[in-house]
N, C-alpha and C positions, 0 to 999 in steps of 0.2 A: 501491500498501500505506499503512494506517494503520498508526503503530508510537509506542511512547510512548519520553521520555528521559529521566533522570534522574540525576542530580546523585550520585557519591560527597561524603558528609560526611566519611572520610578521606582522603579521595588529590584533589588540589588540581586539575584542569583534568582529570579524570577523567569521561566521562560512559557512560554504558547506553543502547544502543534495544535496548527488545525488542518481538515483533510485537505481543505480548497485551497491553494494561496492569494491571500490578498480578499479571503473574504471569510468577515466576521458576523456576517450576519446571526450564528449560531448562539452567539456568544448573548450570554443576559449585559446588560449597561453597564450593571453597578461593580459587576467582573473587570471590562471594558474603562470604565471611570479610572477604576484602582487601579488598572495595570498601564493608564496610560498608551499614546499613539505606541502602536508595535513596531519597535524594527527589526524585518529581516534580516533572520541570520544564512538559516539556509534551508535547503530542500534536501530531504532524506528518501529514501524509498526506506520501510518498514516492516520486516517480516521476526516471525518468531523467533528465527534463528540469531537475529540482529540483540548485539547485548548494547544496552543502553547503558555512560557513567554511573548515572543516581538516579533514571525511575527501573521499574518493571516493566519489560517490553507489551508480555503481555498486555497488563494496565492498560495502558496505553492505547493500545490496538483496539484492546471494548470500548475505549471513553474515544477514540476517533471516530469510531463505527456506530453507536450508541448513542452518541452527543455531538458531533464532529468537532469536537476540540480536547484537550486534557492540560489542565494547568500544573507546571514546575515550580513549585519554591523552594526555597531555599533549606535545604536540614537542619535540624533544629539538635543534633546530638549533645551541643553543649548545654544542654540541658538537663544531661546525666552527669555532665562533668562539675566534681566539686570546686566551689567559687572561691579564690583566697583574699 
């Protein structure tokens, strides 16, 4: 499945995968407002055997098929680390 990936200018390390390049019609308005004007990063041929660095490929594919988009948020591993 072809998809397009966009970076948020407002939220660091936040990416949006969409099924059709430059078609943001499936996204809820509050999500677009939070995300900001999407900046195209790359197009990707996504298939079950492709590994993604931060996301579960099966989940991304499911979201793209079901709703036309997937939001990748920054990892929150630091929540479990003790603070000094």
